[in-house]
C-alpha positions as CSV (number, residue, x, y, z in Angstrom):
1,M,-28.3,-63.7,90.8
2,K,-29.2,-62.5,87.5
3,F,-32.8,-62.0,88.3
4,G,-31.7,-60.0,91.5
5,L,-31.7,-56.7,89.9
6,P,-34.9,-56.9,87.7
7,L,-36.8,-58.2,90.7
8,F,-35.5,-55.6,93.0
9,L,-36.3,-52.7,90.3
10,A,-40.0,-54.3,90.1
11,A,-40.5,-54.6,93.7
12,T,-39.4,-51.1,94.3
13,A,-41.6,-49.8,91.4
14,L,-44.8,-51.6,92.8
15,L,-44.0,-50.1,96.5
16,S,-43.5,-47.0,95.0
17,A,-46.8,-47.1,93.2
18,L,-48.6,-48.2,96.3
19,A,-47.2,-45.6,98.6
20,G,-47.5,-42.7,96.2
21,P,-51.1,-41.8,97.3
22,A,-50.6,-42.8,100.8
23,A,-47.5,-40.3,100.8
24,A,-49.5,-37.4,99.3
25,E,-49.8,-34.3,101.7
26,R,-52.1,-31.5,101.2
27,R,-50.5,-28.1,101.3
28,M,-51.4,-24.3,100.2
29,F,-49.2,-21.9,98.7
30,S,-50.0,-18.3,98.4
31,Y,-48.8,-16.0,95.6
32,D,-48.7,-12.4,94.7
33,P,-49.3,-11.1,91.2
34,I,-46.6,-9.8,89.2
35,S,-47.8,-9.8,85.9
36,P,-50.8,-7.4,84.4
37,D,-53.0,-10.3,83.6
38,A,-52.6,-11.7,87.2
39,R,-53.2,-8.3,89.0
40,R,-56.2,-7.6,86.8
41,L,-57.7,-11.0,87.1
42,T,-56.8,-11.9,90.7
43,G,-56.4,-8.8,92.5
44,A,-54.2,-9.7,95.5
45,G,-53.2,-13.1,94.1
46,V,-53.9,-16.6,94.6
47,T,-53.7,-19.5,96.8
48,V,-53.4,-23.0,95.6
49,L,-54.5,-26.0,97.6
50,F,-52.7,-29.1,96.1
51,E,-51.5,-32.4,97.0
52,Q,-47.7,-33.1,97.3
53,G,-46.6,-36.4,96.2
54,L,-43.6,-38.1,95.5
55,L,-43.2,-37.2,91.9
56,G,-44.9,-33.6,92.2
57,A,-47.7,-31.5,93.1
58,R,-51.4,-31.8,91.8
59,P,-53.5,-28.6,92.2
60,I,-57.0,-29.4,93.8
61,K,-58.3,-25.8,93.9
62,V,-57.3,-22.4,93.2
63,L,-58.7,-19.7,95.5
64,A,-58.9,-15.8,95.0
65,T,-56.7,-14.4,98.0
66,G,-58.4,-11.3,98.6
67,V,-62.1,-12.3,97.9
68,P,-64.2,-15.6,98.9
69,A,-64.0,-17.1,95.4
70,Q,-62.7,-20.6,94.6
71,A,-62.4,-23.0,91.8
72,L,-62.3,-26.6,92.1
73,L,-59.9,-28.5,89.5
74,R,-60.2,-31.6,87.9
75,K,-57.1,-32.9,85.3
76,G,-57.5,-31.7,82.0
77,S,-57.2,-33.3,78.6
78,Q,-54.8,-32.0,75.8
79,K,-57.4,-33.1,73.1
80,D,-59.8,-30.8,74.6
81,L,-57.9,-27.9,73.7
82,G,-57.8,-28.9,70.2
83,K,-55.6,-30.7,67.8
84,G,-52.1,-30.7,69.1
85,G,-53.3,-29.4,72.5
86,L,-50.8,-27.0,74.3
87,S,-48.1,-27.8,71.9
88,A,-49.7,-26.5,69.1
89,M,-50.4,-23.1,70.5
90,S,-48.0,-20.5,70.2
91,G,-46.7,-18.4,73.3
92,V,-47.8,-21.1,75.7
93,D,-46.0,-23.4,78.0
94,A,-46.4,-26.6,76.2
95,D,-45.1,-29.1,78.9
96,A,-47.2,-27.3,81.9
97,A,-49.6,-29.7,83.8
98,L,-53.1,-28.9,82.5
99,Y,-56.4,-28.6,84.7
100,E,-59.9,-27.9,84.1
101,V,-62.0,-25.8,86.1
102,D,-65.2,-27.4,87.0
103,G,-67.9,-25.1,86.3
104,T,-70.4,-27.1,88.2
105,A,-68.8,-26.5,91.7
106,E,-68.2,-23.9,94.1
107,Q,-67.7,-20.8,91.9
108,G,-66.4,-22.3,88.9
109,K,-68.4,-20.2,86.6
110,V,-67.2,-17.0,88.0
111,Y,-64.0,-18.2,87.1
112,V,-64.9,-19.2,83.6
113,R,-66.6,-15.8,83.0
114,A,-63.7,-13.7,84.6
115,F,-60.7,-15.2,83.0
116,C,-62.3,-16.3,79.6
117,P,-65.2,-13.9,78.7
118,G,-67.3,-15.7,76.0
119,S,-66.2,-19.3,77.0
120,K,-68.1,-22.0,78.5
121,R,-65.1,-24.0,79.5
122,L,-61.9,-23.1,81.2
123,W,-58.6,-24.7,81.7
124,L,-55.6,-23.8,83.5
125,S,-52.1,-24.7,83.0
126,F,-49.8,-24.7,86.0
127,S,-46.0,-24.5,86.0
128,R,-44.2,-26.6,88.4
129,I,-45.5,-25.9,92.3
130,A,-42.7,-26.1,94.7
131,L,-41.6,-24.2,97.6
132,R,-40.3,-20.5,97.2
133,H,-40.8,-20.9,93.5
134,D,-42.7,-18.4,91.4
135,L,-45.7,-19.8,89.6
136,R,-47.1,-19.3,86.1
137,I,-50.8,-20.1,85.4
138,Q,-52.2,-19.9,81.8
139,A,-55.6,-19.4,81.1
140,F,-57.4,-21.2,78.1
141,G,-61.0,-21.1,77.3
142,D,-63.1,-22.8,74.4
143,D,-63.3,-20.6,71.5
144,P,-66.9,-19.4,70.5
145,K,-65.6,-18.4,67.0
146,A,-63.9,-21.8,66.5
147,A,-65.6,-25.0,67.7
148,G,-63.5,-27.7,69.0
149,Q,-60.7,-25.1,69.3
150,A,-59.4,-23.4,72.8
151,R,-57.8,-19.9,73.1
152,L,-55.1,-18.4,75.3
153,C,-57.2,-16.2,77.7
154,G,-54.1,-14.8,79.8
155,T,-50.7,-15.6,81.2
156,L,-50.7,-15.0,84.9
157,D,-47.3,-14.7,86.7
158,F,-47.0,-14.9,90.4
159,S,-44.2,-14.5,92.9
160,Y,-44.2,-17.2,95.9
161,R,-45.6,-15.5,98.9
162,G,-45.8,-18.1,101.8
163,E,-47.1,-21.4,102.7
164,W,-50.5,-21.8,104.9
165,R,-50.2,-24.2,107.6
166,L,-53.2,-26.7,107.5
167,P,-54.8,-28.2,110.2
168,T,-54.1,-31.9,110.8
169,G,-57.9,-32.8,110.5
170,G,-58.0,-31.9,107.0
171,P,-57.9,-28.7,104.7
172,P,-59.6,-25.6,105.7
173,D,-62.6,-24.4,103.9
174,P,-61.3,-20.7,103.3
175,N,-65.0,-19.6,102.3
176,E,-66.3,-20.8,106.0
177,D,-66.1,-18.0,108.3
178,W,-65.2,-19.7,111.7
179,T,-66.3,-16.5,113.7
180,D,-69.9,-17.5,112.9
181,N,-70.1,-19.8,115.9
182,L,-67.3,-18.7,118.5
183,T,-69.1,-20.8,121.3
184,G,-68.7,-24.1,119.6
185,P,-65.6,-26.2,119.0
186,R,-62.6,-24.7,117.2
């Protein structure tokens, strides 16, 4: 009997770890800009494609809502921001989730130039992504004046607008115009 509880907890942890990736679903939320930086950098706002798992959301792409521009995201590393990462910077959300914009995919370079002029790399930190919750994204770029150190380029605040319904066959490509081929399968 004394092995019952630890064995149960170990089995639960193992099943949760195995079920985590399988239980993830892709979702898309749109947000309207409410801060000056958000209005200046995104115009009509952003749409975030993310995977919703048991332990939270992981952003995959950030899409400009008003124009066909998107940035592919990958997990960011705190050490890439310089000594101490987010917690060493003033005026930032130190416990936000950090992602790096892939500058080689889609319009990643466009995002880097727009969000952080002069930088070669761009990181975005996200507040919690949740249904009917506002979103804060902070943009960081490598500092051309201080090697190995990142700088805060903007704090973008958004109000929740709504959720896109994704087709069951996979996520849509917002940059693909389905009207190009009206005679083909839809």
